FIVO-662762 format. One record per atom (N, C-alpha, C, O): atom name; residue number from 1; x, z, y. Coordinates in steps of 0.05 Angstrom, whole numbers. Layout:
BEGIN
CA:NUM:X:Z:Y
...
% end
This chain:
BEGIN
N:1:671:1970:1780
CA:1:699:1977:1783
C:1:705:2002:1766
O:1:689:2020:1765
N:2:727:2001:1753
CA:2:735:2025:1738
C:2:742:2048:1757
O:2:746:2045:1781
N:3:743:2071:1745
CA:3:750:2095:1760
C:3:780:2094:1767
O:3:797:2086:1750
N:4:787:2100:1792
CA:4:815:2104:1799
C:4:823:2130:1786
O:4:811:2151:1792
N:5:844:2130:1769
CA:5:851:2153:1754
C:5:861:2176:1772
O:5:869:2172:1795
N:6:859:2200:1761
CA:6:869:2224:1775
C:6:898:2221:1783
O:6:915:2214:1766
N:7:903:2225:1808
CA:7:931:2225:1818
C:7:937:2254:1827
O:7:920:2269:1833
N:8:963:2260:1827
CA:8:972:2286:1836
C:8:991:2281:1859
O:8:1015:2278:1855
N:9:981:2281:1884
CA:9:998:2276:1907
C:9:1020:2297:1911
O:9:1042:2290:1918
N:10:1013:2322:1906
CA:10:1032:2344:1910
C:10:1027:2364:1888
O:10:1004:2371:1882
N:11:1048:2374:1875
CA:11:1045:2395:1855
C:11:1038:2421:1869
O:11:1045:2426:1892
N:12:1023:2438:1855
CA:12:1016:2464:1866
C:12:1041:2480:1869
O:12:1059:2480:1852
N:13:1043:2495:1891
CA:13:1065:2513:1896
C:13:1064:2536:1877
O:13:1044:2542:1864
N:14:1087:2551:1874
CA:14:1088:2573:1855
C:14:1068:2596:1862
O:14:1061:2611:1844
N:15:1060:2598:1887
CA:15:1041:2619:1895
C:15:1012:2609:1894
O:15:993:2625:1899
N:16:1007:2584:1887
CA:16:980:2573:1885
C:16:970:2576:1857
O:16:979:2562:1839
N:17:951:2594:1853
CA:17:940:2598:1827
C:17:913:2584:1822
O:17:906:2578:1800
N:18:898:2579:1844
CA:18:872:2566:1843
C:18:871:2542:1861
O:18:884:2541:1882
N:19:855:2523:1853
CA:19:851:2499:1869
C:19:822:2499:1879
O:19:804:2508:1865
N:20:818:2490:1904
CA:20:792:2487:1915
C:20:783:2458:1910
O:20:797:2440:1919
N:21:761:2455:1896
CA:21:753:2428:1887
C:21:728:2419:1903
O:21:710:2435:1909
N:22:728:2394:1910
CA:22:705:2381:1922
C:22:698:2356:1905
O:22:715:2340:1899
N:23:672:2354:1899
CA:23:662:2330:1886
C:23:639:2320:1904
O:23:624:2335:1915
N:24:637:2293:1906
CA:24:616:2282:1923
C:24:604:2257:1910
O:24:617:2244:1893
N:25:580:2252:1918
CA:25:566:2227:1910
C:25:554:2215:1935
O:25:541:2228:1950
N:26:561:2189:1939
CA:26:551:2174:1961
C:26:535:2150:1951
O:26:544:2136:1933
N:27:512:2146:1963
CA:27:496:2123:1956
C:27:491:2108:1982
O:27:480:2119:2001
N:28:499:2082:1983
CA:28:494:2066:2006
C:28:466:2053:2005
O:28:454:2051:1984
N:29:456:2045:2028
CA:29:429:2035:2030
C:29:424:2009:2016
O:29:403:2005:2004
N:30:443:1990:2017
CA:30:439:1964:2005
C:30:465:1953:1994
O:30:487:1963:2001
N:31:463:1933:1978
CA:31:486:1920:1966
C:31:504:1908:1988
O:31:529:1907:1984
N:32:493:1900:2010
CA:32:510:1889:2032
C:32:528:1910:2044
O:32:548:1903:2057
N:33:521:1936:2041
CA:33:538:1957:2051
C:33:561:1964:2033
O:33:580:1978:2041
N:34:560:1955:2008
CA:34:580:1963:1987
C:34:608:1954:1995
O:34:626:1971:1994
N:35:613:1929:2002
CA:35:641:1921:2008
C:35:653:1938:2031
O:35:676:1946:2029
N:36:638:1943:2052
CA:36:649:1959:2074
C:36:655:1987:2065
O:36:677:1998:2071
N:37:636:2000:2051
CA:37:641:2027:2041
C:37:665:2028:2023
O:37:682:2046:2025
N:38:667:2008:2005
CA:38:689:2008:1986
C:38:716:2005:2000
O:38:734:2020:1994
N:39:718:1987:2020
CA:39:743:1984:2034
C:39:750:2009:2050
O:39:774:2017:2050
N:40:731:2022:2062
CA:40:736:2047:2077
C:40:744:2069:2057
O:40:761:2085:2064
N:41:732:2069:2034
CA:41:739:2090:2014
C:41:768:2087:2005
O:41:782:2107:1999
N:42:777:2062:2003
CA:42:805:2058:1995
C:42:824:2068:2017
O:42:846:2078:2011
N:43:816:2065:2042
CA:43:832:2076:2064
C:43:834:2106:2062
O:43:855:2118:2066
N:44:811:2119:2057
CA:44:811:2148:2054
C:44:827:2156:2029
O:44:840:2177:2030
N:45:826:2140:2008
CA:45:842:2145:1984
C:45:871:2146:1991
O:45:886:2163:1981
N:46:880:2126:2006
CA:46:908:2126:2015
C:46:916:2150:2031
O:46:938:2161:2028
N:47:897:2160:2047
CA:47:903:2184:2063
C:47:905:2208:2045
O:47:923:2225:2050
N:48:889:2210:2024
CA:48:891:2233:2006
C:48:918:2234:1993
O:48:930:2256:1989
N:49:929:2211:1987
CA:49:955:2210:1973
C:49:978:2222:1991
O:49:999:2229:1980
N:50:973:2223:2017
CA:50:993:2234:2035
C:50:985:2261:2047
O:50:1001:2273:2061
N:51:961:2270:2042
CA:51:950:2294:2055
C:51:964:2320:2045
O:51:966:2324:2021
N:52:973:2336:2064
CA:52:984:2362:2057
C:52:963:2379:2042
O:52:940:2380:2050
N:53:971:2391:2020
CA:53:953:2408:2005
C:53:936:2394:1984
O:53:921:2407:1970
N:54:938:2367:1982
CA:54:922:2353:1962
C:54:936:2356:1935
O:54:959:2348:1931
N:55:921:2368:1916
CA:55:932:2373:1889
C:55:924:2351:1870
O:55:936:2348:1849
N:56:903:2337:1876
CA:56:893:2316:1858
C:56:869:2302:1868
O:56:854:2314:1885
N:57:864:2278:1859
CA:57:841:2263:1868
C:57:835:2240:1849
O:57:853:2229:1835
N:58:809:2233:1848
CA:58:800:2210:1832
C:58:776:2198:1847
O:58:763:2212:1863
N:59:771:2172:1842
CA:59:749:2158:1855
C:59:735:2141:1835
O:59:748:2127:1819
N:60:709:2141:1835
CA:60:693:2124:1817
C:60:674:2108:1834
O:60:659:2119:1850
N:61:674:2082:1830
CA:61:656:2064:1845
C:61:638:2049:1825
O:61:647:2038:1805
N:62:612:2050:1830
CA:62:593:2034:1816
C:62:579:2016:1836
O:62:557:2021:1845
N:63:593:1994:1844
CA:63:583:1978:1866
C:63:555:1967:1863
O:63:539:1966:1882
N:64:548:1958:1838
CA:64:521:1946:1835
C:64:500:1968:1834
O:64:476:1962:1838
N:65:508:1993:1830
CA:65:489:2015:1832
C:65:489:2027:1860
O:65:473:2045:1866
N:66:507:2017:1877
CA:66:510:2026:1905
C:66:519:2056:1907
O:66:513:2069:1926
N:67:533:2065:1886
CA:67:541:2093:1885
C:67:571:2096:1882
O:67:584:2081:1868
N:68:582:2115:1897
CA:68:610:2122:1896
C:68:612:2152:1892
O:68:597:2168:1904
N:69:631:2160:1875
CA:69:637:2188:1871
C:69:666:2194:1878
O:69:684:2177:1873
N:70:671:2217:1890
CA:70:698:2226:1895
C:70:702:2253:1882
O:70:683:2268:1879
N:71:726:2259:1874
CA:71:733:2284:1862
C:71:761:2291:1872
O:71:780:2275:1869
N:72:765:2314:1884
CA:72:791:2322:1894
C:72:796:2351:1891
O:72:777:2367:1891
N:73:821:2359:1890
CA:73:829:2387:1888
C:73:850:2393:1909
O:73:867:2376:1915
N:74:847:2416:1921
CA:74:863:2423:1945
C:74:875:2451:1942
O:74:864:2468:1927
N:75:897:2456:1955
CA:75:909:2482:1955
C:75:891:2503:1967
O:75:892:2527:1959
N:76:873:2495:1985
CA:76:855:2514:1998
C:76:833:2499:2011
O:76:834:2474:2015
N:77:812:2513:2019
CA:77:790:2502:2034
C:77:800:2491:2061
O:77:792:2470:2070
N:78:819:2505:2073
CA:78:831:2496:2098
C:78:845:2469:2095
O:78:843:2453:2113
N:79:859:2465:2073
CA:79:872:2439:2069
C:79:852:2417:2067
O:79:856:2395:2078
N:80:830:2421:2053
CA:80:809:2401:2051
C:80:797:2396:2079
O:80:793:2372:2086
N:81:791:2417:2094
CA:81:779:2413:2120
C:81:798:2398:2139
O:81:790:2382:2156
N:82:824:2404:2137
CA:82:844:2391:2154
C:82:844:2361:2147
O:82:845:2344:2166
N:83:843:2354:2122
CA:83:842:2326:2114
C:83:817:2312:2126
O:83:818:2290:2137
N:84:794:2326:2123
CA:84:768:2314:2132
C:84:768:2309:2163
O:84:755:2291:2172
N:85:783:2326:2178
CA:85:783:2324:2207
C:85:805:2304:2217
O:85:806:2299:2241
N:86:821:2294:2199
CA:86:844:2277:2206
C:86:836:2248:2203
O:86:821:2240:2185
N:87:847:2231:2220
CA:87:843:2202:2218
C:87:859:2191:2194
O:87:881:2201:2189
N:88:849:2171:2180
CA:88:825:2156:2186
C:88:799:2168:2175
O:88:777:2159:2182
N:89:801:2189:2158
CA:89:777:2200:2146
C:89:755:2207:2166
O:89:732:2201:2162
N:90:763:2220:2188
CA:90:743:2229:2208
C:90:726:2205:2218
O:90:702:2207:2218
N:91:739:2184:2226
CA:91:725:2160:2236
C:91:710:2146:2215
O:91:688:2135:2219
N:92:721:2145:2191
CA:92:707:2132:2168
C:92:680:2144:2163
O:92:660:2131:2161
N:93:680:2171:2161
CA:93:655:2184:2155
C:93:634:2181:2178
O:93:611:2177:2173
N:94:644:2183:2202
CA:94:626:2179:2225
C:94:615:2150:2225
O:94:591:2146:2230
N:95:633:2131:2221
CA:95:625:2103:2222
C:95:607:2094:2199
O:95:593:2074:2202
N:96:607:2108:2177
CA:96:591:2100:2154
C:96:564:2114:2152
O:96:548:2107:2135
N:97:559:2133:2169
CA:97:534:2148:2167
C:97:509:2130:2166
O:97:491:2135:2150
N:98:509:2109:2182
CA:98:485:2092:2184
C:98:481:2076:2158
O:98:459:2067:2153
N:99:502:2073:2142
CA:99:499:2058:2117
C:99:491:2075:2093
O:99:485:2065:2072
N:100:490:2102:2097
CA:100:485:2120:2075
C:100:456:2124:2070
O:100:440:2129:2088
N:101:448:2122:2045
CA:101:421:2129:2037
C:101:420:2158:2029
O:101:401:2172:2035
N:102:442:2168:2016
CA:102:442:2195:2006
C:102:471:2204:2002
O:102:488:2187:1995
N:103:476:2229:2005
CA:103:502:2240:1998
C:103:499:2269:1989
O:103:482:2284:2000
N:104:516:2276:1970
CA:104:516:2303:1960
C:104:544:2313:1957
O:104:562:2298:1948
N:105:549:2338:1964
CA:105:576:2350:1962
C:105:573:2376:1947
O:105:554:2390:1951
N:106:593:2382:1931
CA:106:594:2408:1918
C:106:623:2418:1917
O:106:641:2402:1916
N:107:626:2444:1917
CA:107:652:2457:1919
C:107:654:2480:1899
O:107:634:2494:1894
N:108:678:2483:1887
CA:108:682:2506:1870
C:108:712:2509:1867
O:108:728:2493:1876
N:109:720:2531:1853
CA:109:749:2536:1849
C:109:755:2535:1819
O:109:738:2542:1802
N:110:779:2526:1812
CA:110:789:2526:1785
C:110:818:2535:1785
O:110:832:2532:1805
N:111:827:2547:1763
CA:111:856:2553:1761
C:111:872:2526:1762
O:111:863:2506:1752
N:112:895:2527:1775
CA:112:910:2502:1778
C:112:918:2490:1751
O:112:922:2466:1748
N:113:921:2508:1730
CA:113:928:2497:1704
C:113:904:2483:1690
O:113:907:2472:1669
N:114:880:2484:1703
CA:114:857:2470:1693
C:114:854:2442:1704
O:114:835:2427:1698
N:115:873:2434:1722
CA:115:873:2407:1733
C:115:884:2387:1713
O:115:902:2395:1698
N:116:875:2363:1712
CA:116:855:2351:1729
C:116:827:2360:1721
O:116:821:2368:1699
N:117:809:2358:1741
CA:117:781:2366:1737
C:117:767:2344:1720
O:117:773:2320:1724
N:118:749:2353:1703
CA:118:735:2335:1686
C:118:712:2321:1701
O:118:696:2335:1714
N:119:709:2295:1699
CA:119:688:2280:1713
C:119:660:2289:1704
O:119:642:2291:1721
N:120:657:2294:1678
CA:120:630:2302:1668
C:120:622:2328:1681
O:120:599:2331:1689
N:121:640:2347:1682
CA:121:634:2373:1695
C:121:627:2369:1724
O:121:608:2380:1735
N:122:643:2352:1738
CA:122:639:2347:1766
C:122:611:2335:1771
O:122:597:2343:1790
N:123:604:2316:1755
CA:123:578:2302:1759
C:123:555:2321:1753
O:123:534:2320:1766
N:124:558:2339:1733
CA:124:537:2359:1728
C:124:534:2377:1753
O:124:511:2384:1760
N:125:556:2385:1765
CA:125:555:2402:1789
C:125:542:2387:1812
O:125:526:2399:1827
N:126:548:2361:1815
CA:126:536:2345:1837
C:126:506:2344:1833
O:126:491:2347:1852
N:127:498:2338:1808
CA:127:469:2336:1802
C:127:455:2362:1807
O:127:433:2363:1819
N:128:467:2384:1799
CA:128:455:2411:1804
C:128:453:2416:1834
O:128:433:2427:1844
N:129:473:2408:1849
CA:129:473:2412:1879
C:129:451:2395:1891
O:129:437:2404:1909
N:130:448:2371:1882
CA:130:428:2353:1893
C:130:400:2364:1887
O:130:382:2363:1904
N:131:396:2375:1863
CA:131:370:2387:1857
C:131:365:2411:1874
O:131:342:2416:1883
N:132:386:2427:1880
CA:132:383:2451:1897
C:132:376:2442:1926
O:132:362:2457:1940
N:133:386:2419:1934
CA:133:379:2408:1960
C:133:388:2426:1983
O:133:375:2427:2004
N:134:411:2439:1980
CA:134:420:2458:2001
C:134:426:2442:2027
O:134:438:2420:2025
N:135:418:2452:2050
CA:135:423:2439:2075
C:135:452:2443:2084
O:135:467:2457:2072
N:136:459:2429:2106
CA:136:485:2433:2118
C:136:508:2419:2105
O:136:531:2427:2107
N:137:503:2396:2092
CA:137:524:2380:2080
C:137:534:2391:2054
O:137:553:2380:2042
N:138:522:2412:2043
CA:138:530:2422:2017
C:138:509:2414:1996
O:138:511:2424:1973
N:139:491:2398:2003
CA:139:471:2388:1984
C:139:465:2359:1991
O:139:483:2344:1998
N:140:440:2352:1989
CA:140:433:2325:1995
C:140:429:2322:2025
O:140:415:2338:2038
N:141:441:2302:2036
CA:141:439:2297:2065
C:141:426:2270:2069
O:141:433:2250:2055
N:142:407:2268:2087
CA:142:394:2242:2091
C:142:400:2232:2119
O:142:390:2211:2127
% end
């Protein structure tokens, strides 16, 4: 599947100078888990499009590799956390845990005028985070 291109759900407000960015990599356990993960990711994608504080997002799926990447930018860390705690995202992540082989998350800030975030940069950061293996959901989780 091609990458869903960067969307801008909400423009940055005049007082927002930096965006809080999250990039993630999810690998499902088997090919049979791919359709379910993909459908759930589309539901979360729809939620991002309506989420307060969402400045941008993109999604890349490599179904035959069993890998999905997400990339999003937010007005603040609080806006991202509010999205993650809100339905349907909250239930999606809880419900998909058993299908996950591996997941990596990384976070950083960029000036809002540097949006959209570059996928190559995001993937380099994800790989570095995975190598670091930081616990607590900010590195590789099993």
